[in-house]
Biopython code that builds the backbone (N, CA, C, O; Angstrom):
import numpy as np
from Bio.PDB.StructureBuilder import StructureBuilder

atoms = [
    (1, "MET", "N", (128.096, 27.926, 10.036)),
    (1, "MET", "CA", (127.880, 27.390, 11.365)),
    (1, "MET", "C", (126.525, 27.890, 11.877)),
    (1, "MET", "O", (126.207, 29.069, 11.723)),
    (2, "PRO", "N", (125.720, 26.999, 12.489)),
    (2, "PRO", "CA", (124.425, 27.431, 13.018)),
    (2, "PRO", "C", (124.601, 28.431, 14.165)),
    (2, "PRO", "O", (125.572, 28.370, 14.918)),
    (3, "THR", "N", (123.666, 29.325, 14.274)),
    (3, "THR", "CA", (123.678, 30.295, 15.363)),
    (3, "THR", "C", (123.178, 29.627, 16.643)),
    (3, "THR", "O", (122.574, 28.556, 16.584)),
    (4, "PRO", "N", (123.424, 30.248, 17.802)),
    (4, "PRO", "CA", (122.881, 29.700, 19.043)),
    (4, "PRO", "C", (121.353, 29.524, 18.994)),
    (4, "PRO", "O", (120.832, 28.519, 19.478)),
    (5, "ASP", "N", (120.645, 30.483, 18.418)),
    (5, "ASP", "CA", (119.187, 30.351, 18.320)),
    (5, "ASP", "C", (118.786, 29.198, 17.406)),
    (5, "ASP", "O", (117.821, 28.488, 17.688)),
    (6, "GLU", "N", (119.521, 29.009, 16.313)),
    (6, "GLU", "CA", (119.228, 27.881, 15.424)),
    (6, "GLU", "C", (119.472, 26.551, 16.139)),
    (6, "GLU", "O", (118.697, 25.607, 15.982)),
    (7, "ILE", "N", (120.539, 26.480, 16.917)),
    (7, "ILE", "CA", (120.818, 25.255, 17.670)),
    (7, "ILE", "C", (119.721, 24.999, 18.695)),
    (7, "ILE", "O", (119.286, 23.861, 18.868)),
    (8, "ARG", "N", (119.276, 26.045, 19.371)),
    (8, "ARG", "CA", (118.182, 25.869, 20.340)),
    (8, "ARG", "C", (116.922, 25.357, 19.653)),
    (8, "ARG", "O", (116.198, 24.533, 20.213)),
    (9, "THR", "N", (116.659, 25.839, 18.452)),
    (9, "THR", "CA", (115.505, 25.361, 17.681)),
    (9, "THR", "C", (115.692, 23.894, 17.298)),
    (9, "THR", "O", (114.736, 23.119, 17.347)),
    (10, "LEU", "N", (116.907, 23.505, 16.920)),
    (10, "LEU", "CA", (117.187, 22.101, 16.593)),
    (10, "LEU", "C", (116.979, 21.204, 17.814)),
    (10, "LEU", "O", (116.432, 20.107, 17.697)),
    (11, "ILE", "N", (117.409, 21.666, 18.969)),
    (11, "ILE", "CA", (117.223, 20.894, 20.196)),
    (11, "ILE", "C", (115.736, 20.773, 20.525)),
    (11, "ILE", "O", (115.282, 19.707, 20.938)),
    (12, "ALA", "N", (114.981, 21.846, 20.346)),
    (12, "ALA", "CA", (113.532, 21.781, 20.587)),
    (12, "ALA", "C", (112.876, 20.748, 19.663)),
    (12, "ALA", "O", (111.979, 20.017, 20.082)),
    (13, "GLY", "N", (113.326, 20.692, 18.411)),
    (13, "GLY", "CA", (112.817, 19.694, 17.477)),
    (13, "GLY", "C", (113.202, 18.282, 17.894)),
    (13, "GLY", "O", (112.408, 17.353, 17.742)),
    (14, "TYR", "N", (114.405, 18.111, 18.416)),
    (14, "TYR", "CA", (114.861, 16.813, 18.913)),
    (14, "TYR", "C", (113.990, 16.368, 20.085)),
    (14, "TYR", "O", (113.552, 15.218, 20.138)),
    (15, "VAL", "N", (113.741, 17.279, 21.019)),
    (15, "VAL", "CA", (112.890, 16.961, 22.175)),
    (15, "VAL", "C", (111.506, 16.533, 21.703)),
    (15, "VAL", "O", (110.962, 15.543, 22.193)),
    (16, "ALA", "N", (110.932, 17.272, 20.754)),
    (16, "ALA", "CA", (109.611, 16.915, 20.221)),
    (16, "ALA", "C", (109.645, 15.548, 19.546)),
    (16, "ALA", "O", (108.714, 14.757, 19.698)),
    (17, "ALA", "N", (110.716, 15.266, 18.800)),
    (17, "ALA", "CA", (110.832, 13.966, 18.131)),
    (17, "ALA", "C", (110.957, 12.838, 19.156)),
    (17, "ALA", "O", (110.322, 11.794, 19.010)),
    (18, "ILE", "N", (111.771, 13.045, 20.189)),
    (18, "ILE", "CA", (111.904, 12.038, 21.251)),
    (18, "ILE", "C", (110.539, 11.770, 21.880)),
    (18, "ILE", "O", (110.156, 10.618, 22.082)),
    (19, "ASN", "N", (109.815, 12.836, 22.187)),
    (19, "ASN", "CA", (108.512, 12.680, 22.841)),
    (19, "ASN", "C", (107.446, 12.112, 21.911)),
    (19, "ASN", "O", (106.427, 11.607, 22.381)),
    (20, "SER", "N", (107.665, 12.188, 20.598)),
    (20, "SER", "CA", (106.721, 11.572, 19.660)),
    (20, "SER", "C", (106.844, 10.050, 19.678)),
    (20, "SER", "O", (105.935, 9.340, 19.249)),
    (21, "ARG", "N", (107.987, 9.554, 20.183)),
    (21, "ARG", "CA", (108.255, 8.111, 20.236)),
    (21, "ARG", "C", (108.194, 7.481, 18.844)),
    (21, "ARG", "O", (107.735, 6.352, 18.673)),
    (22, "THR", "N", (108.669, 8.241, 17.859)),
    (22, "THR", "CA", (108.714, 7.778, 16.474)),
    (22, "THR", "C", (110.178, 7.661, 16.070)),
    (22, "THR", "O", (110.824, 8.674, 15.803)),
    (23, "PRO", "N", (110.717, 6.435, 16.021)),
    (23, "PRO", "CA", (112.152, 6.271, 15.761)),
    (23, "PRO", "C", (112.625, 6.928, 14.471)),
    (23, "PRO", "O", (113.727, 7.474, 14.424)),
    (24, "GLU", "N", (111.804, 6.881, 13.423)),
    (24, "GLU", "CA", (112.192, 7.483, 12.143)),
    (24, "GLU", "C", (112.336, 8.997, 12.267)),
    (24, "GLU", "O", (113.244, 9.587, 11.680)),
    (25, "ALA", "N", (111.444, 9.625, 13.028)),
    (25, "ALA", "CA", (111.495, 11.081, 13.211)),
    (25, "ALA", "C", (112.730, 11.482, 14.008)),
    (25, "ALA", "O", (113.346, 12.514, 13.742)),
    (26, "ILE", "N", (113.080, 10.661, 14.981)),
    (26, "ILE", "CA", (114.271, 10.949, 15.783)),
    (26, "ILE", "C", (115.520, 10.798, 14.913)),
    (26, "ILE", "O", (116.365, 11.692, 14.867)),
    (27, "ALA", "N", (115.627, 9.670, 14.230)),
    (27, "ALA", "CA", (116.820, 9.377, 13.424)),
    (27, "ALA", "C", (116.997, 10.373, 12.283)),
    (27, "ALA", "O", (118.126, 10.628, 11.864)),
    (28, "ALA", "N", (115.919, 10.932, 11.779)),
    (28, "ALA", "CA", (116.000, 11.894, 10.674)),
    (28, "ALA", "C", (116.759, 13.161, 11.070)),
    (28, "ALA", "O", (117.155, 13.932, 10.196)),
    (29, "ARG", "N", (116.966, 13.388, 12.343)),
    (29, "ARG", "CA", (117.673, 14.576, 12.825)),
    (29, "ARG", "C", (119.188, 14.390, 12.811)),
    (29, "ARG", "O", (119.938, 15.312, 13.132)),
    (30, "PHE", "N", (119.636, 13.179, 12.435)),
    (30, "PHE", "CA", (121.057, 12.828, 12.430)),
    (30, "PHE", "C", (121.582, 12.700, 10.999)),
    (30, "PHE", "O", (120.823, 12.414, 10.072)),
    (31, "THR", "N", (122.891, 12.916, 10.832)),
    (31, "THR", "CA", (123.515, 12.651, 9.538)),
    (31, "THR", "C", (123.548, 11.144, 9.311)),
    (31, "THR", "O", (123.384, 10.362, 10.247)),
    (32, "GLU", "N", (123.760, 10.748, 8.074)),
    (32, "GLU", "CA", (123.811, 9.318, 7.730)),
    (32, "GLU", "C", (124.918, 8.581, 8.483)),
    (32, "GLU", "O", (124.787, 7.389, 8.762)),
    (33, "ASP", "N", (126.017, 9.286, 8.815)),
    (33, "ASP", "CA", (127.149, 8.640, 9.480)),
    (33, "ASP", "C", (127.335, 9.100, 10.928)),
    (33, "ASP", "O", (128.430, 8.988, 11.480)),
    (34, "ALA", "N", (126.283, 9.609, 11.532)),
    (34, "ALA", "CA", (126.361, 10.134, 12.897)),
    (34, "ALA", "C", (126.728, 9.049, 13.903)),
    (34, "ALA", "O", (126.554, 7.854, 13.664)),
    (35, "ARG", "N", (127.245, 9.516, 15.040)),
    (35, "ARG", "CA", (127.584, 8.643, 16.168)),
    (35, "ARG", "C", (126.733, 9.063, 17.354)),
    (35, "ARG", "O", (126.632, 10.250, 17.666)),
    (36, "GLN", "N", (126.125, 8.094, 18.010)),
    (36, "GLN", "CA", (125.264, 8.374, 19.158)),
    (36, "GLN", "C", (125.514, 7.314, 20.214)),
    (36, "GLN", "O", (125.499, 6.122, 19.907)),
    (37, "ALA", "N", (125.743, 7.730, 21.455)),
    (37, "ALA", "CA", (125.942, 6.787, 22.553)),
    (37, "ALA", "C", (125.123, 7.238, 23.757)),
    (37, "ALA", "O", (125.169, 8.401, 24.159)),
    (38, "ASP", "N", (124.377, 6.300, 24.321)),
    (38, "ASP", "CA", (123.509, 6.592, 25.468)),
    (38, "ASP", "C", (123.469, 5.369, 26.366)),
    (38, "ASP", "O", (122.779, 4.391, 26.078)),
    (39, "PRO", "N", (124.235, 5.439, 27.485)),
    (39, "PRO", "CA", (125.144, 6.491, 27.911)),
    (39, "PRO", "C", (126.445, 6.480, 27.097)),
    (39, "PRO", "O", (126.709, 5.556, 26.327)),
    (40, "ALA", "N", (127.229, 7.508, 27.286)),
    (40, "ALA", "CA", (128.451, 7.683, 26.500)),
    (40, "ALA", "C", (129.459, 6.557, 26.730)),
    (40, "ALA", "O", (130.347, 6.349, 25.903)),
    (41, "SER", "N", (129.334, 5.835, 27.831)),
    (41, "SER", "CA", (130.236, 4.724, 28.119)),
    (41, "SER", "C", (129.920, 3.482, 27.280)),
    (41, "SER", "O", (130.740, 2.567, 27.206)),
    (42, "ASN", "N", (128.753, 3.439, 26.652)),
    (42, "ASN", "CA", (128.383, 2.323, 25.769)),
    (42, "ASN", "C", (129.036, 2.487, 24.403)),
    (42, "ASN", "O", (129.360, 3.603, 23.998)),
    (43, "PRO", "N", (129.232, 1.378, 23.690)),
    (43, "PRO", "CA", (129.705, 1.518, 22.307)),
    (43, "PRO", "C", (128.704, 2.367, 21.517)),
    (43, "PRO", "O", (127.495, 2.207, 21.688)),
    (44, "PRO", "N", (129.188, 3.259, 20.664)),
    (44, "PRO", "CA", (128.271, 4.144, 19.955)),
    (44, "PRO", "C", (127.469, 3.411, 18.883)),
    (44, "PRO", "O", (127.910, 2.414, 18.311)),
    (45, "ASN", "N", (126.291, 3.939, 18.639)),
    (45, "ASN", "CA", (125.499, 3.558, 17.470)),
    (45, "ASN", "C", (126.019, 4.418, 16.337)),
    (45, "ASN", "O", (126.046, 5.643, 16.452)),
    (46, "ILE", "N", (126.431, 3.798, 15.249)),
    (46, "ILE", "CA", (127.028, 4.542, 14.145)),
    (46, "ILE", "C", (126.116, 4.448, 12.933)),
    (46, "ILE", "O", (125.821, 3.361, 12.436)),
    (47, "GLY", "N", (125.679, 5.606, 12.472)),
    (47, "GLY", "CA", (124.807, 5.681, 11.311)),
    (47, "GLY", "C", (123.352, 5.832, 11.693)),
    (47, "GLY", "O", (122.913, 5.372, 12.748)),
    (48, "ARG", "N", (122.621, 6.480, 10.823)),
    (48, "ARG", "CA", (121.210, 6.778, 11.065)),
    (48, "ARG", "C", (120.395, 5.507, 11.323)),
    (48, "ARG", "O", (119.517, 5.495, 12.186)),
    (49, "GLU", "N", (120.686, 4.446, 10.577)),
    (49, "GLU", "CA", (119.933, 3.195, 10.747)),
    (49, "GLU", "C", (120.147, 2.613, 12.148)),
    (49, "GLU", "O", (119.190, 2.172, 12.783)),
    (50, "ALA", "N", (121.381, 2.609, 12.630)),
    (50, "ALA", "CA", (121.676, 2.096, 13.972)),
    (50, "ALA", "C", (121.030, 2.965, 15.045)),
    (50, "ALA", "O", (120.538, 2.454, 16.051)),
    (51, "ILE", "N", (121.033, 4.270, 14.830)),
    (51, "ILE", "CA", (120.410, 5.186, 15.786)),
    (51, "ILE", "C", (118.907, 4.945, 15.824)),
    (51, "ILE", "O", (118.306, 4.921, 16.899)),
    (52, "GLU", "N", (118.301, 4.769, 14.662)),
    (52, "GLU", "CA", (116.871, 4.458, 14.616)),
    (52, "GLU", "C", (116.590, 3.159, 15.376)),
    (52, "GLU", "O", (115.607, 3.078, 16.114)),
    (53, "GLY", "N", (117.430, 2.155, 15.207)),
    (53, "GLY", "CA", (117.266, 0.895, 15.923)),
    (53, "GLY", "C", (117.374, 1.057, 17.426)),
    (53, "GLY", "O", (116.616, 0.442, 18.175)),
    (54, "PHE", "N", (118.319, 1.888, 17.878)),
    (54, "PHE", "CA", (118.462, 2.160, 19.307)),
    (54, "PHE", "C", (117.166, 2.733, 19.865)),
    (54, "PHE", "O", (116.680, 2.285, 20.903)),
    (55, "PHE", "N", (116.608, 3.727, 19.173)),
    (55, "PHE", "CA", (115.379, 4.339, 19.673)),
    (55, "PHE", "C", (114.182, 3.400, 19.545)),
    (55, "PHE", "O", (113.294, 3.421, 20.396)),
    (56, "ARG", "N", (114.144, 2.592, 18.515)),
    (56, "ARG", "CA", (113.067, 1.609, 18.370)),
    (56, "ARG", "C", (113.077, 0.649, 19.576)),
    (56, "ARG", "O", (112.029, 0.349, 20.147)),
    (57, "ASN", "N", (114.271, 0.175, 19.950)),
    (57, "ASN", "CA", (114.391, -0.723, 21.100)),
    (57, "ASN", "C", (114.049, -0.019, 22.409)),
    (57, "ASN", "O", (113.412, -0.604, 23.284)),
    (58, "SER", "N", (114.468, 1.227, 22.541)),
    (58, "SER", "CA", (114.160, 1.984, 23.752)),
    (58, "SER", "C", (112.655, 2.191, 23.898)),
    (58, "SER", "O", (112.107, 2.069, 24.993)),
    (59, "ILE", "N", (112.002, 2.500, 22.798)),
    (59, "ILE", "CA", (110.551, 2.698, 22.820)),
    (59, "ILE", "C", (109.860, 1.389, 23.164)),
    (59, "ILE", "O", (108.932, 1.373, 23.972)),
    (60, "ALA", "N", (110.301, 0.293, 22.560)),
    (60, "ALA", "CA", (109.691, -1.012, 22.832)),
    (60, "ALA", "C", (109.863, -1.429, 24.293)),
    (60, "ALA", "O", (109.034, -2.165, 24.828)),
    (61, "GLY", "N", (110.931, -0.963, 24.941)),
    (61, "GLY", "CA", (111.209, -1.329, 26.322)),
    (61, "GLY", "C", (110.552, -0.442, 27.356)),
    (61, "GLY", "O", (110.795, -0.600, 28.552)),
    (62, "SER", "N", (109.728, 0.483, 26.916)),
    (62, "SER", "CA", (109.065, 1.388, 27.860)),
    (62, "SER", "C", (107.600, 1.548, 27.477)),
    (62, "SER", "O", (107.217, 1.384, 26.318)),
    (63, "ASP", "N", (106.791, 1.872, 28.485)),
    (63, "ASP", "CA", (105.363, 2.102, 28.249)),
    (63, "ASP", "C", (105.103, 3.535, 27.779)),
    (63, "ASP", "O", (104.253, 3.781, 26.924)),
    (64, "SER", "N", (105.853, 4.466, 28.357)),
    (64, "SER", "CA", (105.692, 5.891, 28.015)),
    (64, "SER", "C", (106.924, 6.634, 28.514)),
    (64, "SER", "O", (107.707, 6.110, 29.306)),
    (65, "TRP", "N", (107.082, 7.886, 28.026)),
    (65, "TRP", "CA", (108.130, 8.747, 28.554)),
    (65, "TRP", "C", (107.849, 10.193, 28.209)),
    (65, "TRP", "O", (107.110, 10.511, 27.278)),
    (66, "THR", "N", (108.468, 11.056, 28.995)),
    (66, "THR", "CA", (108.499, 12.486, 28.709)),
    (66, "THR", "C", (109.947, 12.928, 28.854)),
    (66, "THR", "O", (110.551, 12.792, 29.918)),
    (67, "PHE", "N", (110.491, 13.457, 27.770)),
    (67, "PHE", "CA", (111.876, 13.922, 27.725)),
    (67, "PHE", "C", (111.853, 15.440, 27.792)),
    (67, "PHE", "O", (111.107, 16.090, 27.059)),
    (68, "THR", "N", (112.672, 16.004, 28.674)),
    (68, "THR", "CA", (112.721, 17.448, 28.853)),
    (68, "THR", "C", (114.164, 17.933, 28.781)),
    (68, "THR", "O", (115.046, 17.367, 29.426)),
    (69, "ALA", "N", (114.403, 18.982, 27.997)),
    (69, "ALA", "CA", (115.697, 19.673, 28.014)),
    (69, "ALA", "C", (115.533, 20.827, 28.999)),
    (69, "ALA", "O", (114.949, 21.861, 28.672)),
    (70, "GLU", "N", (116.054, 20.637, 30.198)),
    (70, "GLU", "CA", (115.845, 21.631, 31.253)),
    (70, "GLU", "C", (116.638, 22.904, 31.007)),
    (70, "GLU", "O", (116.157, 23.999, 31.296)),
    (71, "ARG", "N", (117.845, 22.772, 30.478)),
    (71, "ARG", "CA", (118.671, 23.923, 30.105)),
    (71, "ARG", "C", (119.449, 23.560, 28.851)),
    (71, "ARG", "O", (119.853, 22.411, 28.670)),
    (72, "ILE", "N", (119.654, 24.541, 27.993)),
    (72, "ILE", "CA", (120.425, 24.345, 26.763)),
    (72, "ILE", "C", (121.599, 25.318, 26.791)),
    (72, "ILE", "O", (121.418, 26.519, 26.992)),
    (73, "HIS", "N", (122.785, 24.794, 26.589)),
    (73, "HIS", "CA", (124.010, 25.602, 26.576)),
    (73, "HIS", "C", (124.647, 25.426, 25.201)),
    (73, "HIS", "O", (124.859, 24.293, 24.770)),
    (74, "THR", "N", (124.954, 26.505, 24.509)),
    (74, "THR", "CA", (125.555, 26.417, 23.181)),
    (74, "THR", "C", (126.952, 27.023, 23.184)),
    (74, "THR", "O", (127.266, 27.917, 23.970)),
    (75, "CYS", "N", (127.779, 26.508, 22.281)),
    (75, "CYS", "CA", (129.117, 27.048, 22.061)),
    (75, "CYS", "C", (129.536, 26.619, 20.662)),
    (75, "CYS", "O", (129.778, 25.439, 20.409)),
    (76, "ALA", "N", (129.619, 27.586, 19.759)),
    (76, "ALA", "CA", (129.939, 27.296, 18.352)),
    (76, "ALA", "C", (128.949, 26.270, 17.820)),
    (76, "ALA", "O", (127.741, 26.496, 17.897)),
    (77, "SER", "N", (129.422, 25.149, 17.283)),
    (77, "SER", "CA", (128.521, 24.146, 16.692)),
    (77, "SER", "C", (128.162, 23.032, 17.681)),
    (77, "SER", "O", (127.694, 21.965, 17.284)),
    (78, "THR", "N", (128.385, 23.293, 18.954)),
    (78, "THR", "CA", (128.131, 22.308, 19.996)),
    (78, "THR", "C", (127.045, 22.803, 20.933)),
    (78, "THR", "O", (126.926, 24.000, 21.195)),
    (79, "ALA", "N", (126.251, 21.857, 21.434)),
    (79, "ALA", "CA", (125.261, 22.182, 22.464)),
    (79, "ALA", "C", (125.330, 21.103, 23.532)),
    (79, "ALA", "O", (125.569, 19.932, 23.239)),
    (80, "ALA", "N", (125.121, 21.513, 24.755)),
    (80, "ALA", "CA", (124.976, 20.582, 25.872)),
    (80, "ALA", "C", (123.646, 20.897, 26.534)),
    (80, "ALA", "O", (123.303, 22.058, 26.756)),
    (81, "ILE", "N", (122.907, 19.849, 26.843)),
    (81, "ILE", "CA", (121.630, 20.067, 27.516)),
    (81, "ILE", "C", (121.627, 19.300, 28.835)),
    (81, "ILE", "O", (122.167, 18.198, 28.936)),
    (82, "ASP", "N", (121.011, 19.905, 29.832)),
    (82, "ASP", "CA", (120.669, 19.200, 31.055)),
    (82, "ASP", "C", (119.307, 18.584, 30.767)),
    (82, "ASP", "O", (118.342, 19.301, 30.502)),
    (83, "PHE", "N", (119.225, 17.251, 30.819)),
    (83, "PHE", "CA", (117.970, 16.607, 30.461)),
    (83, "PHE", "C", (117.403, 15.824, 31.628)),
    (83, "PHE", "O", (118.086, 15.508, 32.601)),
    (84, "ARG", "N", (116.138, 15.531, 31.486)),
    (84, "ARG", "CA", (115.435, 14.630, 32.393)),
    (84, "ARG", "C", (114.469, 13.833, 31.539)),
    (84, "ARG", "O", (113.774, 14.382, 30.683)),
    (85, "ILE", "N", (114.433, 12.539, 31.782)),
    (85, "ILE", "CA", (113.439, 11.711, 31.135)),
    (85, "ILE", "C", (112.686, 10.957, 32.227)),
    (85, "ILE", "O", (113.272, 10.211, 33.012)),
    (86, "ASP", "N", (111.390, 11.170, 32.253)),
    (86, "ASP", "CA", (110.498, 10.467, 33.161)),
    (86, "ASP", "C", (109.810, 9.392, 32.342)),
    (86, "ASP", "O", (109.152, 9.684, 31.343)),
    (87, "LEU", "N", (109.968, 8.147, 32.770)),
    (87, "LEU", "CA", (109.410, 7.072, 31.977)),
    (87, "LEU", "C", (108.737, 6.029, 32.851)),
    (87, "LEU", "O", (108.938, 5.961, 34.063)),
    (88, "VAL", "N", (107.930, 5.222, 32.181)),
    (88, "VAL", "CA", (107.295, 4.075, 32.813)),
    (88, "VAL", "C", (107.717, 2.868, 32.002)),
    (88, "VAL", "O", (107.557, 2.832, 30.782)),
    (89, "ALA", "N", (108.263, 1.872, 32.701)),
    (89, "ALA", "CA", (108.681, 0.624, 32.059)),
    (89, "ALA", "C", (108.142, -0.534, 32.892)),
    (89, "ALA", "O", (108.402, -0.617, 34.093)),
    (90, "GLY", "N", (107.400, -1.414, 32.258)),
    (90, "GLY", "CA", (106.806, -2.532, 32.982)),
    (90, "GLY", "C", (105.873, -2.076, 34.078)),
    (90, "GLY", "O", (105.722, -2.756, 35.093)),
    (91, "GLY", "N", (105.239, -0.920, 33.881)),
    (91, "GLY", "CA", (104.319, -0.371, 34.870)),
    (91, "GLY", "C", (104.982, 0.380, 36.002)),
    (91, "GLY", "O", (104.286, 0.912, 36.867)),
    (92, "SER", "N", (106.314, 0.442, 36.028)),
    (92, "SER", "CA", (107.040, 1.108, 37.107)),
    (92, "SER", "C", (107.639, 2.421, 36.634)),
    (92, "SER", "O", (108.329, 2.454, 35.616)),
    (93, "PRO", "N", (107.381, 3.511, 37.365)),
    (93, "PRO", "CA", (107.963, 4.803, 36.969)),
    (93, "PRO", "C", (109.429, 4.922, 37.390)),
    (93, "PRO", "O", (109.844, 4.400, 38.424)),
    (94, "MET", "N", (110.183, 5.612, 36.571)),
    (94, "MET", "CA", (111.564, 5.959, 36.904)),
    (94, "MET", "C", (111.950, 7.238, 36.173)),
    (94, "MET", "O", (111.290, 7.650, 35.219)),
    (95, "SER", "N", (113.013, 7.845, 36.630)),
    (95, "SER", "CA", (113.539, 9.065, 36.007)),
    (95, "SER", "C", (115.042, 8.919, 35.831)),
    (95, "SER", "O", (115.727, 8.283, 36.632)),
    (96, "ILE", "N", (115.531, 9.527, 34.760)),
    (96, "ILE", "CA", (116.967, 9.620, 34.511)),
    (96, "ILE", "C", (117.268, 11.087, 34.254)),
    (96, "ILE", "O", (116.586, 11.735, 33.460)),
    (97, "SER", "N", (118.277, 11.606, 34.917)),
    (97, "SER", "CA", (118.720, 12.966, 34.613)),
    (97, "SER", "C", (120.194, 12.899, 34.239)),
    (97, "SER", "O", (120.944, 12.061, 34.739)),
    (98, "GLY", "N", (120.588, 13.799, 33.350)),
    (98, "GLY", "CA", (121.972, 13.811, 32.903)),
    (98, "GLY", "C", (122.231, 14.952, 31.952)),
    (98, "GLY", "O", (121.518, 15.955, 31.938)),
    (99, "ILE", "N", (123.261, 14.776, 31.162)),
    (99, "ILE", "CA", (123.676, 15.788, 30.188)),
    (99, "ILE", "C", (123.832, 15.101, 28.849)),
    (99, "ILE", "O", (124.361, 13.992, 28.779)),
    (100, "GLU", "N", (123.382, 15.742, 27.787)),
    (100, "GLU", "CA", (123.624, 15.262, 26.430)),
    (100, "GLU", "C", (124.409, 16.332, 25.698)),
    (100, "GLU", "O", (124.105, 17.520, 25.808)),
    (101, "VAL", "N", (125.425, 15.910, 24.946)),
    (101, "VAL", "CA", (126.267, 16.830, 24.191)),
    (101, "VAL", "C", (126.094, 16.519, 22.702)),
    (101, "VAL", "O", (126.232, 15.374, 22.270)),
    (102, "PHE", "N", (125.790, 17.562, 21.933)),
    (102, "PHE", "CA", (125.472, 17.457, 20.513)),
    (102, "PHE", "C", (126.497, 18.219, 19.693)),
    (102, "PHE", "O", (126.928, 19.305, 20.080)),
    (103, "GLU", "N", (126.885, 17.651, 18.562)),
    (103, "GLU", "CA", (127.633, 18.368, 17.525)),
    (103, "GLU", "C", (126.674, 18.536, 16.354)),
    (103, "GLU", "O", (126.016, 17.583, 15.935)),
    (104, "VAL", "N", (126.602, 19.764, 15.827)),
    (104, "VAL", "CA", (125.657, 20.098, 14.759)),
    (104, "VAL", "C", (126.439, 20.527, 13.523)),
    (104, "VAL", "O", (127.408, 21.278, 13.628)),
    (105, "ASN", "N", (126.016, 20.045, 12.342)),
    (105, "ASN", "CA", (126.686, 20.482, 11.114)),
    (105, "ASN", "C", (125.970, 21.687, 10.508)),
    (105, "ASN", "O", (124.955, 22.143, 11.035)),
    (106, "ASP", "N", (126.495, 22.193, 9.415)),
    (106, "ASP", "CA", (125.930, 23.393, 8.780)),
    (106, "ASP", "C", (124.548, 23.150, 8.184)),
    (106, "ASP", "O", (123.815, 24.102, 7.914)),
    (107, "ASP", "N", (124.183, 21.880, 7.976)),
    (107, "ASP", "CA", (122.853, 21.547, 7.453)),
    (107, "ASP", "C", (121.811, 21.402, 8.555)),
    (107, "ASP", "O", (120.649, 21.106, 8.277)),
    (108, "GLY", "N", (122.221, 21.609, 9.809)),
    (108, "GLY", "CA", (121.280, 21.503, 10.918)),
    (108, "GLY", "C", (120.995, 20.070, 11.331)),
    (108, "GLY", "O", (119.928, 19.779, 11.873)),
    (109, "LEU", "N", (121.941, 19.170, 11.080)),
    (109, "LEU", "CA", (121.799, 17.773, 11.496)),
    (109, "LEU", "C", (122.845, 17.463, 12.551)),
    (109, "LEU", "O", (123.909, 18.081, 12.585)),
    (110, "PHE", "N", (122.538, 16.500, 13.412)),
    (110, "PHE", "CA", (123.463, 16.098, 14.456)),
    (110, "PHE", "C", (124.483, 15.123, 13.876)),
    (110, "PHE", "O", (124.120, 14.133, 13.241)),
    (111, "THR", "N", (125.766, 15.416, 14.103)),
    (111, "THR", "CA", (126.824, 14.498, 13.676)),
    (111, "THR", "C", (127.230, 13.579, 14.819)),
    (111, "THR", "O", (127.733, 12.480, 14.589)),
    (112, "SER", "N", (127.012, 14.026, 16.044)),
    (112, "SER", "CA", (127.246, 13.158, 17.201)),
    (112, "SER", "C", (126.399, 13.638, 18.369)),
    (112, "SER", "O", (126.126, 14.828, 18.531)),
    (113, "VAL", "N", (125.994, 12.662, 19.178)),
    (113, "VAL", "CA", (125.270, 12.932, 20.418)),
    (113, "VAL", "C", (125.746, 11.910, 21.436)),
    (113, "VAL", "O", (125.743, 10.707, 21.175)),
    (114, "ASN", "N", (126.153, 12.398, 22.593)),
    (114, "ASN", "CA", (126.565, 11.532, 23.695)),
    (114, "ASN", "C", (125.803, 11.927, 24.947)),
    (114, "ASN", "O", (125.749, 13.101, 25.315)),
    (115, "ALA", "N", (125.216, 10.930, 25.596)),
    (115, "ALA", "CA", (124.473, 11.151, 26.837)),
    (115, "ALA", "C", (125.358, 10.750, 28.014)),
    (115, "ALA", "O", (125.976, 9.685, 28.007)),
    (116, "TYR", "N", (125.408, 11.614, 29.020)),
    (116, "TYR", "CA", (126.225, 11.376, 30.204)),
    (116, "TYR", "C", (125.308, 11.214, 31.407)),
    (116, "TYR", "O", (124.673, 12.165, 31.865)),
    (117, "TRP", "N", (125.256, 9.979, 31.908)),
    (117, "TRP", "CA", (124.514, 9.646, 33.115)),
    (117, "TRP", "C", (125.002, 8.294, 33.596)),
    (117, "TRP", "O", (125.556, 7.513, 32.822)),
    (118, "ASP", "N", (124.796, 8.021, 34.869)),
    (118, "ASP", "CA", (125.113, 6.706, 35.402)),
    (118, "ASP", "C", (124.040, 6.318, 36.409)),
    (118, "ASP", "O", (123.038, 7.018, 36.556)),
    (119, "GLU", "N", (124.248, 5.215, 37.094)),
    (119, "GLU", "CA", (123.223, 4.688, 37.995)),
    (119, "GLU", "C", (122.818, 5.671, 39.079)),
    (119, "GLU", "O", (121.681, 5.634, 39.548)),
    (120, "SER", "N", (123.728, 6.553, 39.488)),
    (120, "SER", "CA", (123.381, 7.532, 40.524)),
    (120, "SER", "C", (122.398, 8.584, 40.008)),
    (120, "SER", "O", (121.833, 9.339, 40.799)),
    (121, "ASP", "N", (122.191, 8.641, 38.694)),
    (121, "ASP", "CA", (121.257, 9.599, 38.095)),
    (121, "ASP", "C", (119.873, 9.007, 37.893)),
    (121, "ASP", "O", (118.999, 9.663, 37.327)),
    (122, "LEU", "N", (119.658, 7.771, 38.347)),
    (122, "LEU", "CA", (118.362, 7.105, 38.231)),
    (122, "LEU", "C", (117.591, 7.270, 39.526)),
    (122, "LEU", "O", (118.162, 7.230, 40.616)),
    (123, "SER", "N", (116.278, 7.457, 39.390)),
    (123, "SER", "CA", (115.407, 7.431, 40.567)),
    (123, "SER", "C", (114.160, 6.633, 40.198)),
    (123, "SER", "O", (113.724, 6.625, 39.047)),
    (124, "PHE", "N", (113.608, 5.975, 41.183)),
    (124, "PHE", "CA", (112.469, 5.084, 40.962)),
    (124, "PHE", "C", (111.289, 5.517, 41.816)),
    (124, "PHE", "O", (111.434, 6.009, 42.935)),
    (125, "GLY", "N", (110.096, 5.307, 41.224)),
    (125, "GLY", "CA", (108.871, 5.583, 41.954)),
    (125, "GLY", "C", (108.302, 6.944, 41.722)),
    (125, "GLY", "O", (107.265, 7.285, 42.291)),
]
sb = StructureBuilder()
sb.init_structure("model")
sb.init_model(0)
sb.init_chain("A")
sb.init_seg("    ")
for serial, (resi, resn, name, xyz) in enumerate(atoms, 1):
    if name == "N":
        sb.init_residue(resn, " ", resi, " ")
    sb.init_atom(name, np.array(xyz, "f"), 0.0, 1.0, " ", f" {name:<3s}", serial, name[0])
structure = sb.get_structure()
C-alpha cells in the first residue's frame, strides 16, 4: 500500500498532468480499467481510453485552466483533495471548487477518481 507521502506525490503529479492539458499524460496515471466520474453524478468513464477521451473533450471545450489541489487528505490507499479549477471557456472566466476522491493501487496508479461538485460550486467572472 502506498504511504501518505507517496500518495501526496501521486496527487502532485496528477495536478501537473491536468495543468499540462495533455490527455495522454493525464490518462497514463490511471489503470487500464479505472473508473472516473466528473462530477460523480455522471455515468463513469471506464478504462484509460475513455478517461483520455473525457479529458480531450474537456480541453477542447476550454481556452485555458489552472487546477489546484488546495488540501490533500489521505487514509490508507485513498486520498481526497479539496480542488479548485479556474478556467476560461469561450473567453469567459469561471471557477469550480469541489472534492475529488482517489483510490490508488500498489503500483501508484489510480483505480478510481470521483469529483464531487454541483452548480452551487460554480462561479463566473
